[in-house]
Structures are given as C-alpha cells and as structure tokens.
KOLTI-537908 format. One record per atom (N, C-alpha, C, O): residue number from 1; residue in three letters; x, y, z. Coordinates in steps of 0.05 Angstrom, whole numbers, plus 5000, padded with zeros to 4 digits. Layout:
BEGIN
@pos NUM&code Ala&X X&Y Y&Z Z
...
***
This chain:
BEGIN
@pos 1&code Unk&X 5016&Y 4976&Z 5000
@pos 1&code Unk&X 5000&Y 5000&Z 5000
@pos 1&code Unk&X 5017&Y 5025&Z 5000
@pos 1&code Unk&X 5011&Y 5045&Z 4987
@pos 2&code Unk&X 5039&Y 5025&Z 5014
@pos 2&code Unk&X 5057&Y 5048&Z 5016
@pos 2&code Unk&X 5068&Y 5055&Z 4989
@pos 2&code Unk&X 5069&Y 5079&Z 4982
@pos 3&code Unk&X 5078&Y 5036&Z 4973
@pos 3&code Unk&X 5088&Y 5043&Z 4946
@pos 3&code Unk&X 5066&Y 5056&Z 4928
@pos 3&code Unk&X 5072&Y 5075&Z 4913
@pos 4&code Unk&X 5042&Y 5046&Z 4930
@pos 4&code Unk&X 5020&Y 5057&Z 4914
@pos 4&code Unk&X 5014&Y 5086&Z 4923
@pos 4&code Unk&X 5010&Y 5103&Z 4906
@pos 5&code Unk&X 5014&Y 5092&Z 4949
@pos 5&code Unk&X 5010&Y 5119&Z 4959
@pos 5&code Unk&X 5033&Y 5137&Z 4950
@pos 5&code Unk&X 5028&Y 5160&Z 4942
@pos 6&code Unk&X 5057&Y 5127&Z 4951
@pos 6&code Unk&X 5080&Y 5142&Z 4942
@pos 6&code Unk&X 5079&Y 5149&Z 4912
@pos 6&code Unk&X 5086&Y 5171&Z 4903
@pos 7&code Unk&X 5069&Y 5129&Z 4896
@pos 7&code Unk&X 5065&Y 5134&Z 4868
@pos 7&code Unk&X 5045&Y 5155&Z 4863
@pos 7&code Unk&X 5049&Y 5173&Z 4846
@pos 8&code Unk&X 5023&Y 5154&Z 4877
@pos 8&code Unk&X 5002&Y 5175&Z 4874
@pos 8&code Unk&X 5012&Y 5202&Z 4881
@pos 8&code Unk&X 5006&Y 5222&Z 4868
@pos 9&code Unk&X 5027&Y 5204&Z 4903
@pos 9&code Unk&X 5038&Y 5230&Z 4912
@pos 9&code Unk&X 5057&Y 5240&Z 4891
@pos 9&code Unk&X 5057&Y 5264&Z 4885
@pos 10&code Unk&X 5074&Y 5222&Z 4881
@pos 10&code Unk&X 5094&Y 5231&Z 4860
@pos 10&code Unk&X 5080&Y 5241&Z 4835
@pos 10&code Unk&X 5089&Y 5261&Z 4823
@pos 11&code Unk&X 5059&Y 5227&Z 4826
@pos 11&code Unk&X 5044&Y 5236&Z 4803
@pos 11&code Unk&X 5031&Y 5263&Z 4808
@pos 11&code Unk&X 5032&Y 5281&Z 4791
@pos 12&code Unk&X 5019&Y 5266&Z 4831
@pos 12&code Unk&X 5006&Y 5291&Z 4838
@pos 12&code Unk&X 5026&Y 5314&Z 4839
@pos 12&code Unk&X 5021&Y 5336&Z 4828
@pos 13&code Unk&X 5049&Y 5310&Z 4851
@pos 13&code Unk&X 5070&Y 5331&Z 4853
@pos 13&code Unk&X 5079&Y 5338&Z 4825
@pos 13&code Unk&X 5082&Y 5362&Z 4818
@pos 14&code Unk&X 5083&Y 5318&Z 4808
@pos 14&code Unk&X 5092&Y 5323&Z 4780
@pos 14&code Unk&X 5072&Y 5339&Z 4764
@pos 14&code Unk&X 5079&Y 5356&Z 4748
@pos 15&code Unk&X 5046&Y 5332&Z 4768
@pos 15&code Unk&X 5025&Y 5345&Z 4752
@pos 15&code Unk&X 5021&Y 5374&Z 4761
@pos 15&code Unk&X 5018&Y 5392&Z 4745
@pos 16&code Unk&X 5021&Y 5378&Z 4787
@pos 16&code Unk&X 5015&Y 5405&Z 4797
@pos 16&code Unk&X 5039&Y 5424&Z 4797
@pos 16&code Unk&X 5036&Y 5447&Z 4791
@pos 17&code Unk&X 5063&Y 5414&Z 4802
@pos 17&code Unk&X 5087&Y 5431&Z 4802
@pos 17&code Unk&X 5099&Y 5434&Z 4775
@pos 17&code Unk&X 5114&Y 5453&Z 4770
@pos 18&code Unk&X 5095&Y 5415&Z 4757
@pos 18&code Unk&X 5106&Y 5414&Z 4730
@pos 18&code Unk&X 5135&Y 5422&Z 4730
@pos 18&code Unk&X 5143&Y 5442&Z 4719
@pos 19&code Unk&X 5152&Y 5405&Z 4742
@pos 19&code Unk&X 5181&Y 5412&Z 4743
@pos 19&code Unk&X 5193&Y 5411&Z 4715
@pos 19&code Unk&X 5185&Y 5394&Z 4699
@pos 20&code Unk&X 5213&Y 5428&Z 4711
@pos 20&code Unk&X 5228&Y 5428&Z 4686
@pos 20&code Unk&X 5252&Y 5410&Z 4688
@pos 20&code Unk&X 5266&Y 5410&Z 4709
@pos 21&code Unk&X 5256&Y 5394&Z 4668
@pos 21&code Unk&X 5279&Y 5376&Z 4667
@pos 21&code Unk&X 5303&Y 5393&Z 4656
@pos 21&code Unk&X 5300&Y 5404&Z 4635
@pos 22&code Unk&X 5325&Y 5394&Z 4670
@pos 22&code Unk&X 5348&Y 5409&Z 4660
@pos 22&code Unk&X 5356&Y 5399&Z 4633
@pos 22&code Unk&X 5354&Y 5375&Z 4627
@pos 23&code Unk&X 5366&Y 5417&Z 4616
@pos 23&code Unk&X 5374&Y 5410&Z 4589
@pos 23&code Unk&X 5395&Y 5388&Z 4588
@pos 23&code Unk&X 5393&Y 5371&Z 4570
@pos 24&code Unk&X 5414&Y 5388&Z 4606
@pos 24&code Unk&X 5435&Y 5368&Z 4605
@pos 24&code Unk&X 5424&Y 5340&Z 4613
@pos 24&code Unk&X 5437&Y 5320&Z 4607
@pos 25&code Unk&X 5401&Y 5339&Z 4626
@pos 25&code Unk&X 5390&Y 5313&Z 4635
@pos 25&code Unk&X 5370&Y 5301&Z 4616
@pos 25&code Unk&X 5364&Y 5278&Z 4618
@pos 26&code Unk&X 5361&Y 5317&Z 4597
@pos 26&code Unk&X 5340&Y 5308&Z 4579
@pos 26&code Unk&X 5347&Y 5283&Z 4562
@pos 26&code Unk&X 5329&Y 5267&Z 4559
@pos 27&code Unk&X 5371&Y 5280&Z 4552
@pos 27&code Unk&X 5377&Y 5255&Z 4537
@pos 27&code Unk&X 5376&Y 5230&Z 4554
@pos 27&code Unk&X 5372&Y 5208&Z 4544
@pos 28&code Unk&X 5381&Y 5233&Z 4580
@pos 28&code Unk&X 5383&Y 5210&Z 4598
@pos 28&code Unk&X 5356&Y 5202&Z 4610
@pos 28&code Unk&X 5353&Y 5179&Z 4618
@pos 29&code Unk&X 5338&Y 5220&Z 4612
@pos 29&code Unk&X 5312&Y 5215&Z 4626
@pos 29&code Unk&X 5296&Y 5192&Z 4613
@pos 29&code Unk&X 5287&Y 5174&Z 4628
@pos 30&code Unk&X 5292&Y 5192&Z 4587
@pos 30&code Unk&X 5276&Y 5170&Z 4576
@pos 30&code Unk&X 5288&Y 5143&Z 4580
@pos 30&code Unk&X 5275&Y 5123&Z 4586
@pos 31&code Unk&X 5315&Y 5141&Z 4577
@pos 31&code Unk&X 5329&Y 5116&Z 4581
@pos 31&code Unk&X 5327&Y 5108&Z 4611
@pos 31&code Unk&X 5324&Y 5084&Z 4617
@pos 32&code Unk&X 5330&Y 5127&Z 4629
@pos 32&code Unk&X 5328&Y 5120&Z 4657
@pos 32&code Unk&X 5300&Y 5110&Z 4664
@pos 32&code Unk&X 5297&Y 5092&Z 4681
@pos 33&code Unk&X 5279&Y 5122&Z 4652
@pos 33&code Unk&X 5252&Y 5113&Z 4658
@pos 33&code Unk&X 5248&Y 5084&Z 4648
@pos 33&code Unk&X 5236&Y 5068&Z 4661
@pos 34&code Unk&X 5258&Y 5078&Z 4624
@pos 34&code Unk&X 5255&Y 5051&Z 4613
@pos 34&code Unk&X 5271&Y 5031&Z 4630
@pos 34&code Unk&X 5261&Y 5009&Z 4635
@pos 35&code Unk&X 5295&Y 5039&Z 4639
@pos 35&code Unk&X 5310&Y 5021&Z 4657
@pos 35&code Unk&X 5296&Y 5017&Z 4683
@pos 35&code Unk&X 5296&Y 4994&Z 4693
@pos 36&code Unk&X 5283&Y 5037&Z 4694
@pos 36&code Unk&X 5268&Y 5035&Z 4719
@pos 36&code Unk&X 5244&Y 5017&Z 4715
@pos 36&code Unk&X 5237&Y 5000&Z 4732
@pos 37&code Unk&X 5230&Y 5020&Z 4692
@pos 37&code Unk&X 5207&Y 5003&Z 4686
@pos 37&code Unk&X 5215&Y 4974&Z 4684
@pos 37&code Unk&X 5200&Y 4956&Z 4692
@pos 38&code Unk&X 5239&Y 4969&Z 4672
@pos 38&code Unk&X 5248&Y 4941&Z 4671
@pos 38&code Unk&X 5251&Y 4929&Z 4699
@pos 38&code Unk&X 5243&Y 4907&Z 4704
@pos 39&code Unk&X 5263&Y 4945&Z 4717
@pos 39&code Unk&X 5266&Y 4935&Z 4745
@pos 39&code Unk&X 5239&Y 4931&Z 4758
@pos 39&code Unk&X 5236&Y 4911&Z 4773
@pos 40&code Unk&X 5220&Y 4949&Z 4754
@pos 40&code Unk&X 5194&Y 4947&Z 4766
@pos 40&code Unk&X 5179&Y 4922&Z 4756
@pos 40&code Unk&X 5168&Y 4907&Z 4772
@pos 41&code Unk&X 5179&Y 4918&Z 4730
@pos 41&code Unk&X 5165&Y 4894&Z 4719
@pos 41&code Unk&X 5179&Y 4868&Z 4728
@pos 41&code Unk&X 5166&Y 4848&Z 4732
@pos 42&code Unk&X 5206&Y 4869&Z 4730
@pos 42&code Unk&X 5220&Y 4846&Z 4741
@pos 42&code Unk&X 5212&Y 4841&Z 4770
@pos 42&code Unk&X 5210&Y 4817&Z 4778
@pos 43&code Unk&X 5208&Y 4862&Z 4785
@pos 43&code Unk&X 5200&Y 4858&Z 4813
@pos 43&code Unk&X 5172&Y 4847&Z 4815
@pos 43&code Unk&X 5166&Y 4829&Z 4831
@pos 44&code Unk&X 5154&Y 4856&Z 4798
@pos 44&code Unk&X 5126&Y 4845&Z 4798
@pos 44&code Unk&X 5127&Y 4816&Z 4791
@pos 44&code Unk&X 5113&Y 4799&Z 4803
@pos 45&code Unk&X 5143&Y 4809&Z 4771
@pos 45&code Unk&X 5146&Y 4781&Z 4763
@pos 45&code Unk&X 5157&Y 4764&Z 4787
@pos 45&code Unk&X 5147&Y 4742&Z 4792
@pos 46&code Unk&X 5177&Y 4775&Z 4801
@pos 46&code Unk&X 5189&Y 4761&Z 4823
@pos 46&code Unk&X 5168&Y 4757&Z 4846
@pos 46&code Unk&X 5168&Y 4736&Z 4859
@pos 47&code Unk&X 5152&Y 4777&Z 4850
@pos 47&code Unk&X 5131&Y 4775&Z 4871
@pos 47&code Unk&X 5112&Y 4752&Z 4864
@pos 47&code Unk&X 5105&Y 4736&Z 4881
@pos 48&code Unk&X 5103&Y 4752&Z 4839
@pos 48&code Unk&X 5085&Y 4731&Z 4830
@pos 48&code Unk&X 5097&Y 4703&Z 4831
@pos 48&code Unk&X 5084&Y 4683&Z 4836
@pos 49&code Unk&X 5123&Y 4702&Z 4826
@pos 49&code Unk&X 5138&Y 4676&Z 4827
@pos 49&code Unk&X 5145&Y 4668&Z 4856
@pos 49&code Unk&X 5154&Y 4646&Z 4861
@pos 50&code Unk&X 5141&Y 4687&Z 4875
@pos 50&code Unk&X 5147&Y 4682&Z 4903
@pos 50&code Unk&X 5177&Y 4683&Z 4910
@pos 50&code Unk&X 5186&Y 4671&Z 4929
@pos 51&code Unk&X 5193&Y 4698&Z 4893
@pos 51&code Unk&X 5222&Y 4699&Z 4898
@pos 51&code Unk&X 5231&Y 4728&Z 4901
@pos 51&code Unk&X 5255&Y 4734&Z 4898
@pos 52&code Unk&X 5213&Y 4747&Z 4908
@pos 52&code Unk&X 5220&Y 4775&Z 4910
@pos 52&code Unk&X 5238&Y 4780&Z 4934
@pos 52&code Unk&X 5234&Y 4769&Z 4955
@pos 53&code Unk&X 5259&Y 4796&Z 4929
@pos 53&code Unk&X 5277&Y 4804&Z 4950
@pos 53&code Unk&X 5281&Y 4834&Z 4947
@pos 53&code Unk&X 5289&Y 4844&Z 4926
@pos 54&code Unk&X 5275&Y 4849&Z 4968
@pos 54&code Unk&X 5276&Y 4878&Z 4966
@pos 54&code Unk&X 5304&Y 4889&Z 4961
@pos 54&code Unk&X 5307&Y 4909&Z 4946
@pos 55&code Unk&X 5325&Y 4876&Z 4971
@pos 55&code Unk&X 5352&Y 4885&Z 4966
@pos 55&code Unk&X 5359&Y 4881&Z 4936
@pos 55&code Unk&X 5372&Y 4898&Z 4924
@pos 56&code Unk&X 5351&Y 4858&Z 4925
@pos 56&code Unk&X 5356&Y 4853&Z 4897
@pos 56&code Unk&X 5341&Y 4874&Z 4880
@pos 56&code Unk&X 5352&Y 4883&Z 4860
@pos 57&code Unk&X 5317&Y 4881&Z 4888
@pos 57&code Unk&X 5302&Y 4901&Z 4873
@pos 57&code Unk&X 5316&Y 4928&Z 4873
@pos 57&code Unk&X 5319&Y 4940&Z 4852
@pos 58&code Unk&X 5324&Y 4937&Z 4896
@pos 58&code Unk&X 5337&Y 4963&Z 4898
@pos 58&code Unk&X 5363&Y 4963&Z 4882
@pos 58&code Unk&X 5368&Y 4982&Z 4867
@pos 59&code Unk&X 5379&Y 4942&Z 4884
@pos 59&code Unk&X 5404&Y 4941&Z 4869
@pos 59&code Unk&X 5399&Y 4940&Z 4839
@pos 59&code Unk&X 5412&Y 4953&Z 4824
@pos 60&code Unk&X 5379&Y 4924&Z 4831
@pos 60&code Unk&X 5372&Y 4922&Z 4803
@pos 60&code Unk&X 5362&Y 4948&Z 4792
@pos 60&code Unk&X 5369&Y 4957&Z 4771
@pos 61&code Unk&X 5345&Y 4961&Z 4807
@pos 61&code Unk&X 5334&Y 4987&Z 4799
@pos 61&code Unk&X 5356&Y 5008&Z 4795
@pos 61&code Unk&X 5357&Y 5020&Z 4774
@pos 62&code Unk&X 5373&Y 5011&Z 4815
@pos 62&code Unk&X 5394&Y 5031&Z 4813
@pos 62&code Unk&X 5415&Y 5024&Z 4792
@pos 62&code Unk&X 5424&Y 5041&Z 4777
@pos 63&code Unk&X 5423&Y 4998&Z 4791
@pos 63&code Unk&X 5443&Y 4991&Z 4771
@pos 63&code Unk&X 5432&Y 4993&Z 4742
@pos 63&code Unk&X 5447&Y 5001&Z 4725
@pos 64&code Unk&X 5407&Y 4986&Z 4738
@pos 64&code Unk&X 5395&Y 4989&Z 4711
@pos 64&code Unk&X 5397&Y 5018&Z 4702
@pos 64&code Unk&X 5405&Y 5024&Z 4680
@pos 65&code Unk&X 5389&Y 5036&Z 4720
@pos 65&code Unk&X 5388&Y 5065&Z 4713
@pos 65&code Unk&X 5416&Y 5075&Z 4709
@pos 65&code Unk&X 5421&Y 5090&Z 4689
@pos 66&code Unk&X 5435&Y 5068&Z 4726
@pos 66&code Unk&X 5462&Y 5078&Z 4723
@pos 66&code Unk&X 5476&Y 5067&Z 4698
@pos 66&code Unk&X 5488&Y 5082&Z 4683
@pos 67&code Unk&X 5473&Y 5041&Z 4693
@pos 67&code Unk&X 5485&Y 5030&Z 4669
@pos 67&code Unk&X 5473&Y 5041&Z 4644
@pos 67&code Unk&X 5487&Y 5047&Z 4625
@pos 68&code Unk&X 5447&Y 5044&Z 4643
@pos 68&code Unk&X 5434&Y 5055&Z 4619
@pos 68&code Unk&X 5443&Y 5084&Z 4615
@pos 68&code Unk&X 5448&Y 5092&Z 4592
@pos 69&code Unk&X 5444&Y 5100&Z 4636
@pos 69&code Unk&X 5453&Y 5127&Z 4633
@pos 69&code Unk&X 5482&Y 5128&Z 4624
@pos 69&code Unk&X 5489&Y 5146&Z 4608
@pos 70&code Unk&X 5499&Y 5111&Z 4634
@pos 70&code Unk&X 5527&Y 5110&Z 4626
@pos 70&code Unk&X 5529&Y 5103&Z 4596
@pos 70&code Unk&X 5546&Y 5115&Z 4582
@pos 71&code Unk&X 5513&Y 5084&Z 4587
@pos 71&code Unk&X 5514&Y 5077&Z 4559
@pos 71&code Unk&X 5506&Y 5101&Z 4541
@pos 71&code Unk&X 5519&Y 5105&Z 4521
@pos 72&code Unk&X 5486&Y 5115&Z 4549
@pos 72&code Unk&X 5478&Y 5139&Z 4534
@pos 72&code Unk&X 5500&Y 5160&Z 4535
@pos 72&code Unk&X 5506&Y 5173&Z 4515
@pos 73&code Unk&X 5511&Y 5164&Z 4558
@pos 73&code Unk&X 5533&Y 5184&Z 4561
@pos 73&code Unk&X 5557&Y 5176&Z 4543
@pos 73&code Unk&X 5568&Y 5193&Z 4530
@pos 74&code Unk&X 5564&Y 5151&Z 4544
@pos 74&code Unk&X 5586&Y 5141&Z 4527
@pos 74&code Unk&X 5580&Y 5145&Z 4498
@pos 74&code Unk&X 5597&Y 5153&Z 4482
@pos 75&code Unk&X 5555&Y 5139&Z 4490
@pos 75&code Unk&X 5547&Y 5143&Z 4462
@pos 75&code Unk&X 5548&Y 5172&Z 4454
@pos 75&code Unk&X 5557&Y 5178&Z 4432
@pos 76&code Unk&X 5541&Y 5190&Z 4472
@pos 76&code Unk&X 5543&Y 5219&Z 4466
@pos 76&code Unk&X 5572&Y 5227&Z 4462
@pos 76&code Unk&X 5578&Y 5242&Z 4444
@pos 77&code Unk&X 5589&Y 5217&Z 4479
@pos 77&code Unk&X 5618&Y 5224&Z 4477
@pos 77&code Unk&X 5631&Y 5212&Z 4452
@pos 77&code Unk&X 5649&Y 5224&Z 4440
@pos 78&code Unk&X 5621&Y 5189&Z 4443
@pos 78&code Unk&X 5632&Y 5177&Z 4419
@pos 78&code Unk&X 5618&Y 5187&Z 4393
@pos 78&code Unk&X 5627&Y 5181&Z 4371
@pos 79&code Unk&X 5597&Y 5202&Z 4396
@pos 79&code Unk&X 5583&Y 5213&Z 4373
@pos 79&code Unk&X 5562&Y 5194&Z 4361
@pos 79&code Unk&X 5553&Y 5198&Z 4339
@pos 80&code Unk&X 5556&Y 5173&Z 4376
@pos 80&code Unk&X 5536&Y 5154&Z 4367
@pos 80&code Unk&X 5514&Y 5150&Z 4388
@pos 80&code Unk&X 5504&Y 5128&Z 4393
@pos 81&code Unk&X 5506&Y 5172&Z 4400
@pos 81&code Unk&X 5487&Y 5172&Z 4422
@pos 81&code Unk&X 5461&Y 5159&Z 4415
@pos 81&code Unk&X 5449&Y 5144&Z 4430
@pos 82&code Unk&X 5450&Y 5167&Z 4391
@pos 82&code Unk&X 5424&Y 5156&Z 4384
@pos 82&code Unk&X 5424&Y 5126&Z 4379
@pos 82&code Unk&X 5405&Y 5112&Z 4385
@pos 83&code Unk&X 5446&Y 5116&Z 4367
@pos 83&code Unk&X 5448&Y 5088&Z 4362
@pos 83&code Unk&X 5450&Y 5072&Z 4388
@pos 83&code Unk&X 5437&Y 5051&Z 4391
@pos 84&code Unk&X 5466&Y 5081&Z 4407
@pos 84&code Unk&X 5468&Y 5067&Z 4432
@pos 84&code Unk&X 5442&Y 5070&Z 4449
@pos 84&code Unk&X 5434&Y 5051&Z 4463
@pos 85&code Unk&X 5429&Y 5092&Z 4447
@pos 85&code Unk&X 5404&Y 5096&Z 4461
@pos 85&code Unk&X 5383&Y 5076&Z 4450
@pos 85&code Unk&X 5368&Y 5064&Z 4465
@pos 86&code Unk&X 5383&Y 5073&Z 4423
@pos 86&code Unk&X 5364&Y 5054&Z 4411
@pos 86&code Unk&X 5370&Y 5026&Z 4420
@pos 86&code Unk&X 5352&Y 5010&Z 4425
@pos 87&code Unk&X 5396&Y 5019&Z 4422
@pos 87&code Unk&X 5404&Y 4993&Z 4431
@pos 87&code Unk&X 5394&Y 4988&Z 4460
@pos 87&code Unk&X 5384&Y 4966&Z 4466
@pos 88&code Unk&X 5397&Y 5007&Z 4477
@pos 88&code Unk&X 5388&Y 5005&Z 4505
@pos 88&code Unk&X 5358&Y 5001&Z 4505
@pos 88&code Unk&X 5348&Y 4984&Z 4520
@pos 89&code Unk&X 5343&Y 5017&Z 4490
@pos 89&code Unk&X 5314&Y 5015&Z 4489
@pos 89&code Unk&X 5305&Y 4987&Z 4479
@pos 89&code Unk&X 5287&Y 4975&Z 4490
@pos 90&code Unk&X 5319&Y 4977&Z 4459
@pos 90&code Unk&X 5312&Y 4951&Z 4448
@pos 90&code Unk&X 5316&Y 4929&Z 4469
@pos 90&code Unk&X 5299&Y 4912&Z 4474
@pos 91&code Unk&X 5340&Y 4929&Z 4481
@pos 91&code Unk&X 5346&Y 4908&Z 4501
@pos 91&code Unk&X 5327&Y 4909&Z 4524
@pos 91&code Unk&X 5316&Y 4889&Z 4533
@pos 92&code Unk&X 5324&Y 4933&Z 4536
@pos 92&code Unk&X 5306&Y 4935&Z 4559
@pos 92&code Unk&X 5277&Y 4930&Z 4551
@pos 92&code Unk&X 5261&Y 4919&Z 4566
@pos 93&code Unk&X 5269&Y 4938&Z 4526
@pos 93&code Unk&X 5242&Y 4933&Z 4517
@pos 93&code Unk&X 5237&Y 4903&Z 4515
@pos 93&code Unk&X 5215&Y 4894&Z 4522
@pos 94&code Unk&X 5256&Y 4888&Z 4505
@pos 94&code Unk&X 5253&Y 4859&Z 4503
@pos 94&code Unk&X 5249&Y 4847&Z 4531
@pos 94&code Unk&X 5233&Y 4830&Z 4536
@pos 95&code Unk&X 5265&Y 4857&Z 4550
@pos 95&code Unk&X 5263&Y 4847&Z 4578
@pos 95&code Unk&X 5236&Y 4854&Z 4590
@pos 95&code Unk&X 5224&Y 4838&Z 4604
@pos 96&code Unk&X 5227&Y 4878&Z 4585
@pos 96&code Unk&X 5201&Y 4887&Z 4596
@pos 96&code Unk&X 5179&Y 4870&Z 4584
@pos 96&code Unk&X 5162&Y 4860&Z 4599
@pos 97&code Unk&X 5179&Y 4865&Z 4558
@pos 97&code Unk&X 5158&Y 4849&Z 4546
@pos 97&code Unk&X 5159&Y 4820&Z 4555
@pos 97&code Unk&X 5139&Y 4807&Z 4558
@pos 98&code Unk&X 5183&Y 4810&Z 4560
@pos 98&code Unk&X 5186&Y 4783&Z 4571
@pos 98&code Unk&X 5174&Y 4781&Z 4599
@pos 98&code Unk&X 5160&Y 4762&Z 4605
@pos 99&code Unk&X 5180&Y 4801&Z 4615
@pos 99&code Unk&X 5169&Y 4801&Z 4642
@pos 99&code Unk&X 5138&Y 4804&Z 4642
@pos 99&code Unk&X 5124&Y 4791&Z 4657
@pos 100&code Unk&X 5128&Y 4821&Z 4624
@pos 100&code Unk&X 5099&Y 4825&Z 4622
@pos 100&code Unk&X 5086&Y 4799&Z 4613
@pos 100&code Unk&X 5065&Y 4792&Z 4622
@pos 101&code Unk&X 5099&Y 4785&Z 4594
@pos 101&code Unk&X 5088&Y 4759&Z 4585
@pos 101&code Unk&X 5087&Y 4739&Z 4607
@pos 101&code Unk&X 5068&Y 4724&Z 4610
@pos 102&code Unk&X 5108&Y 4739&Z 4624
@pos 102&code Unk&X 5108&Y 4720&Z 4647
@pos 102&code Unk&X 5087&Y 4728&Z 4667
@pos 102&code Unk&X 5073&Y 4710&Z 4678
@pos 103&code Unk&X 5083&Y 4754&Z 4671
@pos 103&code Unk&X 5062&Y 4763&Z 4690
@pos 103&code Unk&X 5035&Y 4755&Z 4679
@pos 103&code Unk&X 5018&Y 4745&Z 4694
@pos 104&code Unk&X 5030&Y 4759&Z 4653
@pos 104&code Unk&X 5005&Y 4752&Z 4641
@pos 104&code Unk&X 5000&Y 4722&Z 4644
@pos 104&code Unk&X 4977&Y 4714&Z 4650
@pos 105&code Unk&X 5020&Y 4706&Z 4638
@pos 105&code Unk&X 5017&Y 4677&Z 4641
@pos 105&code Unk&X 5010&Y 4669&Z 4670
@pos 105&code Unk&X 4993&Y 4651&Z 4674
@pos 106&code Unk&X 5022&Y 4682&Z 4688
@pos 106&code Unk&X 5017&Y 4676&Z 4717
@pos 106&code Unk&X 4989&Y 4684&Z 4725
@pos 106&code Unk&X 4975&Y 4669&Z 4739
@pos 107&code Unk&X 4980&Y 4708&Z 4716
@pos 107&code Unk&X 4954&Y 4718&Z 4725
@pos 107&code Unk&X 4931&Y 4705&Z 4710
@pos 107&code Unk&X 4910&Y 4699&Z 4723
@pos 108&code Unk&X 4934&Y 4700&Z 4684
@pos 108&code Unk&X 4912&Y 4690&Z 4668
@pos 108&code Unk&X 4915&Y 4661&Z 4660
@pos 108&code Unk&X 4898&Y 4650&Z 4646
@pos 109&code Unk&X 4937&Y 4649&Z 4668
@pos 109&code Unk&X 4942&Y 4621&Z 4661
@pos 109&code Unk&X 4941&Y 4617&Z 4631
@pos 109&code Unk&X 4932&Y 4596&Z 4621
@pos 110&code Unk&X 4950&Y 4637&Z 4616
@pos 110&code Unk&X 4950&Y 4636&Z 4587
@pos 110&code Unk&X 4976&Y 4644&Z 4575
@pos 110&code Unk&X 4980&Y 4644&Z 4551
***
C-alpha cells in the first residue's frame, strides 16, 4: 500500500508543480525511465513467482538506471548517442515484454 500511495503522491506533485527537466539531463531521462520500468516489471514478476527480495530490487533498479545512463553518456561522447540509446531501448524493451508475458501467464494462466 505504501508504494502505491508514494506513486500517487509523486504523480500529483509532478502534475501540479510541473518541474522542468534540466537541458543536460534530457537525453538520459527517457532511458532512465525505461531502465526503471524494467526493474519494476522484474519485481512484479518476482513477487508473483514468490522469489522477490527487496535488496535485489533496489540494486537492480539503481544499477539498471546507472548502466543505461552510462551507455547513453558514452554514446554521446563517441558521437553515436542515438544508436546506443536505441540499443538500450531495444534490450530493455525485450526484457520488459518478457516480464509482462510472464506476468500475464501467471495471472491469466494463458
């Protein structure tokens, strides 16, 4: 219940305060969100499988975001930022859809 309340508070703060994302952070934000979603869907899958560990979730969440941001940063420095960003999105997208498929199979037995 606490995470759900935190999510609602975060959404409300974002909607009402409408914070501006600094220009230097804008290339990293979409990739960080996708990396965070990967960790969240992995956590939901682990909960349904009965193997959830909060420490693993926190480490997975933070490491996904840091590694994804580093790959985008490295791509920007090498001049191939969009290609590496696309690679990160594809890899994490595949993982997200895999976790969602597992969640669907668990919930609907299909």
